VEXVORO-198532 format. One record per residue (C-alpha): residue number from 1; residue in three letters; z, x negated, y negated. Coordinates in pm, 1 decimal, m for minus. Example, Ala and Ser with C-alpha at 12.3 -4.5 7.8 and 13.67 -1.06 7.14 Angstrom:
% VEXVORO-198532
{marro 1; 'ala'; {780.0; m1230.0; 450.0}}
{marro 2; 'ser'; {714.0; m1367.0; 106.0}}
This chain:
% VEXVORO-198532
{marro 1; 'met'; {9933.8; m8209.3; m8064.9}}
{marro 2; 'ser'; {9902.3; m8098.3; m8427.4}}
{marro 3; 'arg'; {9721.6; m8320.7; m8673.6}}
{marro 4; 'pro'; {9914.9; m8445.9; m8976.6}}
{marro 5; 'arg'; {9856.6; m8265.0; m9303.0}}
{marro 6; 'arg'; {9617.4; m8459.3; m9526.8}}
{marro 7; 'pro'; {9659.6; m8449.0; m9902.4}}
{marro 8; 'ala'; {9370.1; m8292.3; m10090.5}}
{marro 9; 'ala'; {9323.9; m8609.4; m10292.1}}
{marro 10; 'gln'; {9471.4; m8895.7; m10093.2}}
{marro 11; 'thr'; {9497.3; m9226.4; m10283.0}}
{marro 12; 'val'; {9386.8; m9524.0; m10075.3}}
{marro 13; 'val'; {9370.0; m9896.2; m10156.3}}
{marro 14; 'val'; {9132.9; m10112.1; m9949.8}}
{marro 15; 'thr'; {9127.4; m10489.2; m9989.2}}
{marro 16; 'gly'; {8815.5; m10677.1; m9886.9}}
{marro 17; 'ala'; {8626.9; m10358.2; m9973.8}}
{marro 18; 'ser'; {8299.8; m10519.4; m10082.3}}
{marro 19; 'ala'; {8166.5; m10571.1; m9727.6}}
{marro 20; 'gly'; {8232.3; m10540.1; m9355.8}}
{marro 21; 'val'; {8526.3; m10341.8; m9220.6}}
{marro 22; 'gly'; {8666.7; m10276.2; m9567.8}}
{marro 23; 'arg'; {8336.9; m10131.9; m9688.1}}
{marro 24; 'ala'; {8302.5; m9905.9; m9382.7}}
{marro 25; 'thr'; {8666.0; m9794.9; m9416.5}}
{marro 26; 'ala'; {8618.9; m9701.0; m9781.8}}
{marro 27; 'arg'; {8321.9; m9483.8; m9683.8}}
{marro 28; 'leu'; {8523.9; m9291.4; m9424.3}}
{marro 29; 'phe'; {8811.3; m9222.2; m9660.6}}
{marro 30; 'ala'; {8559.4; m9107.9; m9922.6}}
{marro 31; 'glu'; {8411.2; m8855.5; m9680.1}}
{marro 32; 'arg'; {8739.2; m8664.7; m9684.0}}
{marro 33; 'gly'; {8759.8; m8665.2; m10062.4}}
{marro 34; 'ala'; {9000.7; m8953.9; m10111.6}}
{marro 35; 'his'; {9049.7; m9154.4; m10427.0}}
{marro 36; 'val'; {8959.9; m9506.0; m10312.9}}
{marro 37; 'ala'; {9057.1; m9823.9; m10497.9}}
{marro 38; 'leu'; {8823.8; m10107.8; m10400.4}}
{marro 39; 'leu'; {8966.5; m10460.9; m10416.9}}
{marro 40; 'ala'; {8767.8; m10781.5; m10361.4}}
{marro 41; 'arg'; {8633.0; m11069.7; m10566.0}}
{marro 42; 'gly'; {8258.1; m10998.1; m10546.4}}
{marro 43; 'arg'; {8144.5; m10757.7; m10817.2}}
{marro 44; 'thr'; {7802.7; m10688.8; m10662.4}}
{marro 45; 'gly'; {7951.4; m10566.0; m10335.6}}
{marro 46; 'leu'; {8227.1; m10374.1; m10513.0}}
{marro 47; 'asp'; {7982.7; m10185.7; m10734.0}}
{marro 48; 'ala'; {7769.2; m10097.2; m10431.4}}
{marro 49; 'ala'; {8077.5; m9983.9; m10239.4}}
{marro 50; 'ala'; {8184.1; m9767.7; m10534.8}}
{marro 51; 'ala'; {7843.3; m9598.1; m10541.1}}
{marro 52; 'glu'; {7878.3; m9519.9; m10169.7}}
{marro 53; 'val'; {8228.0; m9376.9; m10217.8}}
{marro 54; 'glu'; {8111.8; m9148.6; m10497.6}}
{marro 55; 'ala'; {7803.1; m9038.5; m10299.7}}
{marro 56; 'arg'; {8025.9; m8938.4; m10006.1}}
{marro 57; 'gly'; {8257.2; m8719.4; m10209.6}}
{marro 58; 'gly'; {8534.8; m8959.5; m10306.7}}
{marro 59; 'arg'; {8638.7; m9113.2; m10635.3}}
{marro 60; 'ala'; {8609.9; m9488.7; m10669.6}}
{marro 61; 'leu'; {8802.2; m9742.8; m10874.1}}
{marro 62; 'val'; {8658.8; m10095.0; m10880.4}}
{marro 63; 'leu'; {8923.1; m10365.6; m10919.7}}
{marro 64; 'pro'; {8795.2; m10725.1; m10889.9}}
{marro 65; 'thr'; {9096.7; m10898.9; m10737.0}}
{marro 66; 'asp'; {9177.6; m11227.7; m10566.0}}
{marro 67; 'val'; {9437.2; m11119.3; m10310.3}}
{marro 68; 'ala'; {9573.4; m11474.5; m10292.6}}
{marro 69; 'asp'; {9716.5; m11419.3; m10642.7}}
{marro 70; 'pro'; {10022.9; m11190.0; m10626.5}}
{marro 71; 'asp'; {10002.2; m11110.2; m10998.3}}
{marro 72; 'gln'; {9644.6; m10987.7; m10963.2}}
{marro 73; 'val'; {9739.3; m10773.6; m10663.6}}
{marro 74; 'glu'; {10033.7; m10615.2; m10845.0}}
{marro 75; 'ala'; {9816.1; m10552.6; m11151.8}}
{marro 76; 'ala'; {9565.0; m10377.8; m10927.3}}
{marro 77; 'ala'; {9839.8; m10159.5; m10776.4}}
{marro 78; 'arg'; {9954.7; m10054.7; m11123.3}}
{marro 79; 'ala'; {9596.2; m9973.4; m11220.7}}
{marro 80; 'val'; {9560.7; m9753.6; m10911.6}}
{marro 81; 'glu'; {9873.2; m9553.4; m10995.7}}
{marro 82; 'asp'; {9764.2; m9520.2; m11358.5}}
{marro 83; 'ala'; {9425.2; m9385.2; m11247.0}}
{marro 84; 'phe'; {9509.6; m9178.9; m10939.8}}
{marro 85; 'gly'; {9886.9; m9145.5; m10907.1}}
{marro 86; 'gly'; {10102.4; m9252.2; m10611.9}}
{marro 87; 'ile'; {9946.9; m9472.8; m10343.6}}
{marro 88; 'asp'; {9935.4; m9300.4; m10003.6}}
{marro 89; 'val'; {9760.7; m9567.8; m9794.8}}
{marro 90; 'trp'; {9719.1; m9942.0; m9843.3}}
{marro 91; 'val'; {9474.5; m10122.4; m9611.7}}
{marro 92; 'asn'; {9507.9; m10502.2; m9599.4}}
{marro 93; 'asn'; {9174.6; m10635.9; m9479.4}}
{marro 94; 'ala'; {9052.4; m10918.5; m9705.7}}
{marro 95; 'phe'; {9015.9; m11265.6; m9556.4}}
{marro 96; 'ser'; {8833.8; m11594.2; m9578.1}}
{marro 97; 'ser'; {8805.5; m11871.4; m9323.4}}
{marro 98; 'val'; {8637.3; m12192.1; m9211.1}}
{marro 99; 'phe'; {8434.8; m12235.4; m8892.4}}
{marro 100; 'ala'; {8498.8; m12596.4; m8791.8}}
{marro 101; 'pro'; {8716.5; m12815.5; m8570.9}}
{marro 102; 'phe'; {9060.2; m12853.8; m8729.7}}
{marro 103; 'thr'; {9003.2; m13223.4; m8801.0}}
{marro 104; 'glu'; {8698.9; m13136.7; m9014.1}}
{marro 105; 'ile'; {8882.7; m12896.1; m9243.9}}
{marro 106; 'gly'; {9026.2; m13040.8; m9564.3}}
{marro 107; 'ala'; {9385.5; m12975.7; m9665.0}}
{marro 108; 'glu'; {9287.8; m12773.6; m9972.4}}
{marro 109; 'glu'; {9036.7; m12571.6; m9772.7}}
{marro 110; 'tyr'; {9304.2; m12489.7; m9517.2}}
{marro 111; 'arg'; {9547.4; m12393.3; m9789.8}}
{marro 112; 'arg'; {9296.6; m12170.1; m9966.0}}
{marro 113; 'ala'; {9189.3; m11986.0; m9648.7}}
{marro 114; 'thr'; {9552.8; m11932.2; m9549.4}}
{marro 115; 'glu'; {9645.5; m11804.6; m9893.3}}
{marro 116; 'val'; {9367.8; m11546.7; m9879.9}}
{marro 117; 'thr'; {9397.5; m11440.1; m9516.7}}
{marro 118; 'tyr'; {9773.3; m11453.6; m9462.7}}
{marro 119; 'leu'; {9933.8; m11446.4; m9807.0}}
{marro 120; 'gly'; {9677.1; m11188.0; m9915.5}}
{marro 121; 'phe'; {9835.5; m10950.5; m9662.1}}
{marro 122; 'val'; {10183.5; m11049.8; m9777.7}}
{marro 123; 'asn'; {10090.2; m10987.9; m10140.9}}
{marro 124; 'gly'; {9927.2; m10654.8; m10056.9}}
{marro 125; 'thr'; {10225.5; m10541.7; m9852.4}}
{marro 126; 'arg'; {10466.8; m10639.8; m10130.0}}
{marro 127; 'ala'; {10269.3; m10447.8; m10390.8}}
{marro 128; 'ala'; {10234.2; m10145.3; m10163.6}}
{marro 129; 'leu'; {10607.2; m10134.3; m10087.3}}
{marro 130; 'arg'; {10698.3; m10173.6; m10452.0}}
{marro 131; 'his'; {10508.2; m9853.2; m10524.5}}
{marro 132; 'met'; {10576.7; m9663.1; m10200.3}}
{marro 133; 'leu'; {10949.1; m9720.8; m10148.9}}
{marro 134; 'pro'; {11064.4; m9531.2; m10460.9}}
{marro 135; 'arg'; {10869.7; m9227.2; m10330.4}}
{marro 136; 'asp'; {10982.9; m9295.5; m9970.1}}
{marro 137; 'ala'; {10630.1; m9223.9; m9849.3}}
{marro 138; 'gly'; {10315.0; m9411.9; m9758.4}}
{marro 139; 'ala'; {10136.0; m9606.7; m9487.2}}
{marro 140; 'ile'; {10032.6; m9971.4; m9477.5}}
{marro 141; 'val'; {9760.1; m10067.8; m9231.0}}
{marro 142; 'gln'; {9709.2; m10434.2; m9145.5}}
{marro 143; 'val'; {9363.8; m10516.2; m9010.1}}
{marro 144; 'gly'; {9451.1; m10764.0; m8737.6}}
{marro 145; 'ser'; {9256.2; m10931.5; m8460.7}}
{marro 146; 'ala'; {9272.8; m11014.4; m8092.8}}
{marro 147; 'leu'; {9270.7; m11373.3; m8221.6}}
{marro 148; 'gly'; {9618.8; m11309.1; m8358.5}}
{marro 149; 'ser'; {9739.9; m11320.5; m7998.5}}
{marro 150; 'arg'; {9477.6; m11533.2; m7821.3}}
{marro 151; 'ser'; {9348.7; m11827.9; m8025.6}}
{marro 152; 'val'; {9003.6; m11978.4; m7983.5}}
{marro 153; 'pro'; {8858.5; m12314.4; m8084.5}}
{marro 154; 'leu'; {8679.7; m12361.9; m8419.2}}
{marro 155; 'gln'; {8887.9; m12090.9; m8588.5}}
{marro 156; 'ser'; {9231.1; m12249.2; m8632.9}}
{marro 157; 'val'; {9264.3; m12120.0; m8991.2}}
{marro 158; 'tyr'; {9187.0; m11761.1; m8900.6}}
{marro 159; 'cys'; {9385.4; m11759.6; m8576.0}}
{marro 160; 'gly'; {9689.4; m11912.1; m8745.6}}
{marro 161; 'ala'; {9679.1; m11656.3; m9026.1}}
{marro 162; 'lys'; {9638.6; m11360.3; m8790.3}}
{marro 163; 'his'; {9929.4; m11482.9; m8576.4}}
{marro 164; 'ala'; {10137.6; m11508.2; m8894.5}}
{marro 165; 'ile'; {10042.6; m11154.7; m8999.9}}
{marro 166; 'asn'; {10173.9; m11018.3; m8670.3}}
{marro 167; 'gly'; {10508.5; m11193.7; m8711.7}}
{marro 168; 'phe'; {10540.8; m11098.8; m9076.8}}
{marro 169; 'thr'; {10457.4; m10734.1; m9011.5}}
{marro 170; 'ser'; {10704.8; m10704.4; m8723.9}}
{marro 171; 'ser'; {10980.5; m10835.6; m8948.9}}
{marro 172; 'val'; {10897.0; m10595.1; m9230.5}}
{marro 173; 'arg'; {10876.7; m10304.2; m8985.5}}
{marro 174; 'thr'; {11229.9; m10369.0; m8857.9}}
{marro 175; 'glu'; {11361.1; m10386.0; m9213.9}}
{marro 176; 'leu'; {11203.5; m10049.0; m9293.6}}
{marro 177; 'leu'; {11355.3; m9903.6; m8976.6}}
{marro 178; 'his'; {11696.6; m10040.8; m9074.9}}
{marro 179; 'gln'; {11664.8; m9874.1; m9414.0}}
{marro 180; 'gly'; {11560.8; m9543.5; m9260.4}}
{marro 181; 'ser'; {11248.8; m9554.8; m9474.3}}
{marro 182; 'arg'; {10962.6; m9312.2; m9421.8}}
{marro 183; 'val'; {10714.9; m9579.5; m9530.3}}
{marro 184; 'ala'; {10530.2; m9697.9; m9218.4}}
{marro 185; 'val'; {10339.1; m10014.5; m9137.3}}
{marro 186; 'thr'; {10104.4; m10066.1; m8844.1}}
{marro 187; 'val'; {9851.7; m10323.3; m8721.9}}
{marro 188; 'val'; {9504.9; m10253.0; m8584.6}}
{marro 189; 'gln'; {9401.3; m10539.8; m8356.2}}
{marro 190; 'met'; {9023.9; m10574.3; m8376.8}}
{marro 191; 'pro'; {8757.2; m10713.5; m8143.3}}
{marro 192; 'ala'; {8450.6; m10906.9; m8261.2}}
{marro 193; 'val'; {8284.3; m10704.7; m8538.2}}
{marro 194; 'asn'; {7937.5; m10738.1; m8688.7}}
{marro 195; 'thr'; {8023.8; m10818.6; m9049.5}}
{marro 196; 'ala'; {7899.1; m11049.7; m9324.0}}
{marro 197; 'gln'; {8161.6; m11312.2; m9241.6}}
{marro 198; 'phe'; {7914.5; m11489.8; m9014.0}}
{marro 199; 'ser'; {7673.6; m11521.2; m9306.4}}
{marro 200; 'trp'; {7914.6; m11632.8; m9576.5}}
{marro 201; 'val'; {8221.6; m11801.8; m9422.7}}
{marro 202; 'leu'; {8229.9; m12176.9; m9483.4}}
{marro 203; 'ser'; {8093.0; m12337.7; m9166.3}}
{marro 204; 'arg'; {8058.0; m12696.0; m9052.1}}
{marro 205; 'leu'; {7908.7; m12603.6; m8717.2}}
{marro 206; 'pro'; {7568.1; m12749.0; m8627.2}}
{marro 207; 'arg'; {7434.8; m12398.6; m8552.0}}
{marro 208; 'asn'; {7490.5; m12064.7; m8722.5}}
{marro 209; 'pro'; {7820.9; m11895.5; m8631.9}}
{marro 210; 'arg'; {7821.3; m11572.2; m8435.8}}
{marro 211; 'pro'; {8074.0; m11324.0; m8294.1}}
{marro 212; 'val'; {8153.6; m11344.5; m7922.6}}
{marro 213; 'ala'; {8023.7; m11048.8; m7722.4}}
{marro 214; 'pro'; {8099.4; m10766.2; m7692.4}}
{marro 215; 'val'; {8042.0; m10703.0; m8062.7}}
{marro 216; 'tyr'; {8114.2; m10374.3; m8238.3}}
{marro 217; 'gln'; {7981.6; m10225.8; m8558.2}}
{marro 218; 'pro'; {8217.7; m10197.8; m8857.5}}
{marro 219; 'glu'; {8227.9; m9820.3; m8819.9}}
{marro 220; 'val'; {8419.0; m9858.5; m8490.9}}
{marro 221; 'ala'; {8682.8; m10061.8; m8672.4}}
{marro 222; 'ala'; {8686.3; m9825.5; m8970.0}}
{marro 223; 'arg'; {8752.6; m9519.8; m8753.6}}
{marro 224; 'ala'; {9048.7; m9703.7; m8603.6}}
{marro 225; 'val'; {9186.2; m9791.4; m8946.5}}
{marro 226; 'val'; {9164.4; m9432.7; m9069.9}}
{marro 227; 'his'; {9330.2; m9303.8; m8752.5}}
{marro 228; 'ala'; {9608.7; m9562.1; m8789.1}}
{marro 229; 'ala'; {9662.2; m9452.3; m9149.6}}
{marro 230; 'asp'; {9704.8; m9094.2; m9025.3}}
{marro 231; 'his'; {9935.3; m9203.1; m8739.1}}
{marro 232; 'pro'; {10111.8; m9516.9; m8867.8}}
{marro 233; 'arg'; {10430.2; m9489.9; m8662.8}}
{marro 234; 'arg'; {10281.1; m9675.4; m8368.3}}
{marro 235; 'lys'; {10350.9; m10047.4; m8384.6}}
{marro 236; 'gln'; {9988.6; m10144.8; m8326.0}}
{marro 237; 'tyr'; {9652.7; m10030.3; m8197.1}}
{marro 238; 'tyr'; {9422.6; m10232.3; m7971.4}}
{marro 239; 'ile'; {9053.6; m10165.3; m8038.5}}
{marro 240; 'gly'; {8789.1; m10254.6; m7782.1}}
{marro 241; 'phe'; {8831.5; m10341.2; m7416.7}}
{marro 242; 'ser'; {8776.9; m10709.0; m7502.2}}
{marro 243; 'thr'; {9082.8; m10703.0; m7730.8}}
{marro 244; 'val'; {9303.4; m10555.6; m7459.3}}
{marro 245; 'ala'; {9168.7; m10799.5; m7199.2}}
{marro 246; 'ala'; {9217.5; m11102.4; m7426.8}}
{marro 247; 'ile'; {9575.8; m11011.7; m7518.2}}
{marro 248; 'leu'; {9683.8; m10918.7; m7166.8}}
{marro 249; 'gly'; {9492.1; m11209.2; m7012.6}}
{marro 250; 'asn'; {9674.8; m11447.1; m7242.0}}
{marro 251; 'arg'; {10007.6; m11310.6; m7117.0}}
{marro 252; 'val'; {9902.3; m11357.8; m6755.8}}
{marro 253; 'ala'; {9744.8; m11704.2; m6765.0}}
{marro 254; 'pro'; {9742.4; m11871.3; m7109.3}}
{marro 255; 'ala'; {9686.1; m12224.2; m6975.3}}
{marro 256; 'leu'; {9384.9; m12113.4; m6774.4}}
{marro 257; 'leu'; {9240.2; m11939.9; m7079.5}}
{marro 258; 'asp'; {9291.2; m12262.6; m7277.2}}
{marro 259; 'arg'; {9075.8; m12452.0; m7029.0}}
{marro 260; 'tyr'; {8816.7; m12174.3; m7011.8}}
{marro 261; 'leu'; {8781.1; m12155.5; m7389.5}}
{marro 262; 'ala'; {8768.2; m12533.8; m7418.2}}
{marro 263; 'arg'; {8455.5; m12521.6; m7198.9}}
{marro 264; 'thr'; {8289.1; m12210.5; m7340.5}}
{marro 265; 'gly'; {8432.5; m12149.4; m7687.5}}
{marro 266; 'tyr'; {8200.8; m12381.2; m7879.8}}
{marro 267; 'asp'; {7866.3; m12249.6; m7754.4}}
{marro 268; 'ser'; {7971.4; m11884.6; m7744.1}}
{marro 269; 'gln'; {8051.3; m11889.2; m8117.1}}
{marro 270; 'gln'; {7714.1; m12030.7; m8224.6}}
{marro 271; 'thr'; {7360.2; m11895.9; m8216.8}}
{marro 272; 'asp'; {7063.0; m12105.2; m8106.4}}
{marro 273; 'glu'; {6951.4; m12148.1; m8468.1}}
{marro 274; 'arg'; {7030.4; m12462.4; m8663.6}}
{marro 275; 'ala'; {7261.1; m12398.6; m8957.0}}
{marro 276; 'asp'; {7095.2; m12360.9; m9295.5}}
{marro 277; 'ala'; {7220.9; m12624.4; m9536.8}}
{marro 278; 'asp'; {7192.3; m12372.8; m9821.9}}
{marro 279; 'arg'; {7384.9; m12089.6; m9654.6}}
{marro 280; 'pro'; {7628.9; m11913.3; m9892.0}}
{marro 281; 'glu'; {8004.1; m11962.0; m9856.5}}
{marro 282; 'asn'; {8282.1; m11759.3; m10012.1}}
{marro 283; 'leu'; {8593.3; m11973.4; m9976.5}}
{marro 284; 'trp'; {8622.0; m12073.4; m10341.4}}
{marro 285; 'arg'; {8405.1; m11809.3; m10507.6}}
{marro 286; 'pro'; {8255.5; m11477.1; m10397.0}}
{marro 287; 'ala'; {7916.3; m11498.1; m10228.6}}
{marro 288; 'asp'; {7831.3; m11163.6; m10392.2}}
{marro 289; 'gly'; {7919.9; m11253.8; m10747.9}}
{marro 290; 'pro'; {7742.7; m11117.7; m11059.4}}
{marro 291; 'gly'; {7371.7; m11088.6; m10994.9}}
{marro 292; 'gly'; {7423.4; m11186.8; m10632.4}}
{marro 293; 'arg'; {7330.8; m11018.1; m10307.4}}
{marro 294; 'asp'; {7506.3; m10711.6; m10172.8}}
{marro 295; 'phe'; {7587.3; m10797.0; m9809.4}}
{marro 296; 'gly'; {7680.8; m10440.7; m9712.9}}
{marro 297; 'ala'; {7901.8; m10328.0; m9426.3}}
{marro 298; 'his'; {7690.7; m10471.7; m9144.6}}
{marro 299; 'gly'; {7621.3; m10832.0; m9059.0}}
{marro 300; 'val'; {7301.5; m10968.5; m8904.5}}
{marro 301; 'phe'; {7382.5; m10876.8; m8543.0}}
{marro 302; 'asp'; {7288.4; m10508.2; m8542.3}}
{marro 303; 'gly'; {7066.0; m10553.9; m8238.3}}
{marro 304; 'ser'; {7355.2; m10663.1; m8015.9}}
{marro 305; 'ser'; {7641.0; m10452.8; m8160.5}}
{marro 306; 'his'; {7793.1; m10132.1; m8024.8}}
{marro 307; 'leu'; {7834.0; m9816.9; m8231.3}}
{marro 308; 'arg'; {8100.1; m9678.6; m7998.4}}
{marro 309; 'ser'; {8398.3; m9808.0; m7803.9}}
{marro 310; 'pro'; {8538.2; m9590.5; m7524.6}}
{marro 311; 'gln'; {8860.4; m9792.0; m7536.4}}
{marro 312; 'ala'; {8893.3; m9731.0; m7912.2}}
{marro 313; 'ala'; {8871.1; m9358.1; m7845.4}}
{marro 314; 'leu'; {9140.6; m9394.8; m7580.2}}
{marro 315; 'ala'; {9359.4; m9583.8; m7827.3}}
{marro 316; 'arg'; {9402.1; m9260.8; m8022.2}}
{marro 317; 'his'; {9588.8; m9116.9; m7721.2}}
{marro 318; 'pro'; {9901.5; m9319.0; m7622.3}}
{marro 319; 'ala'; {9928.0; m9192.4; m7264.1}}
{marro 320; 'leu'; {9565.9; m9272.6; m7189.0}}
{marro 321; 'val'; {9576.2; m9612.9; m7351.2}}
{marro 322; 'ser'; {9870.4; m9713.7; m7131.9}}
{marro 323; 'ala'; {9658.1; m9649.2; m6825.7}}
{marro 324; 'ala'; {9363.6; m9830.9; m6981.2}}
{marro 325; 'ser'; {9584.0; m10128.2; m7066.5}}
{marro 326; 'ala'; {9707.1; m10148.8; m6708.3}}
{marro 327; 'ala'; {9347.7; m10142.4; m6585.0}}
{marro 328; 'ala'; {9253.2; m10409.2; m6835.9}}
{marro 329; 'gly'; {9539.6; m10625.7; m6715.7}}
{marro 330; 'val'; {9417.1; m10597.4; m6358.4}}
{marro 331; 'ala'; {9061.5; m10678.5; m6467.1}}
{marro 332; 'ala'; {9173.9; m10972.9; m6678.0}}
{marro 333; 'gly'; {9377.0; m11111.1; m6390.9}}
{marro 334; 'ala'; {9080.8; m11078.1; m6154.2}}
{marro 335; 'ala'; {8850.5; m11249.2; m6402.5}}
{marro 336; 'leu'; {9092.9; m11535.3; m6453.0}}
{marro 337; 'arg'; {9131.3; m11581.8; m6078.4}}
{marro 338; 'ala'; {8753.0; m11598.9; m6050.1}}
{marro 339; 'val'; {8743.1; m11862.1; m6323.2}}
{marro 340; 'arg'; {9013.6; m12060.2; m6141.3}}
{marro 341; 'arg'; {8818.8; m12046.6; m5813.7}}
{marro 342; 'arg'; {8501.9; m12166.8; m5987.4}}
{marro 343; 'gly'; {8698.0; m12449.3; m6146.5}}
{marro 344; 'gln'; {8843.3; m12555.0; m5813.0}}
{marro 345; 'gly'; {8499.7; m12553.3; m5655.5}}
{marro 346; 'arg'; {8355.8; m12802.9; m5902.6}}
């Protein structure tokens, strides 16, 4: 199968580019000489990301942007075209959230997190389409999550937003198909990733938040995003065996998973360390503002995170991933039956 032709100077927009998956994605695009526009609120992280892009052979454009504000997002899109020309790829990745039981999240906090995490993708998609449709070319990549199909406790804001992104994207995709447009939109459904979110997301948990194993490094996610940008015609990509198992397991036995997560979901999302009362939080303002700390691409869980995902490699080959998905469905069903037997034996 021939690889798609890559422009010599591809123009890419990455939201949430100051840290985590966005930061790692910007690096990969830079390594192939792309012009990379970096959108986020935190100037410290953006400047560091720009230095990395330039060091890897790309050109960087720093655009401090709150993706919850559609005017700021559109202004950023215009600035990208003024600097680099037409936008080839737009990666929606920015998010914010709250780790807490739903009843402990204030109405304004819920609104703010939803505006960033869900409406940020809507605003980014709108701006991308406004600039791509007249050229009838371009790819939009939505960085999704397994939690957009299988919700967990303590993350109602994030799960709700990721579910909404899936529904929104499916609707937009069908409209583009109806129009016969060559602009494509795809979703990359991610597993747990070792990013700064566990250090700066607003948390009301008694212990520090953590990702649920297995955990992957941001580079695994970034490789998937770049591949999806090159092959955007597929509806979605599942990254990591845990993502496939969670999504398929939820189709097989959602009620059983509800009970399982009710028992295990609180402890599995917290470390053994008591939460620091002075931990940073980025809901209302960037944790990496002027003079602040650069959090980088990786979070604090390097010691327990994987640099590779065999399933993610399979996801680049549709025939192989179908077989892997079937195997994951069998495994998920077996695991759920084991959980049911243990529950009945109590």
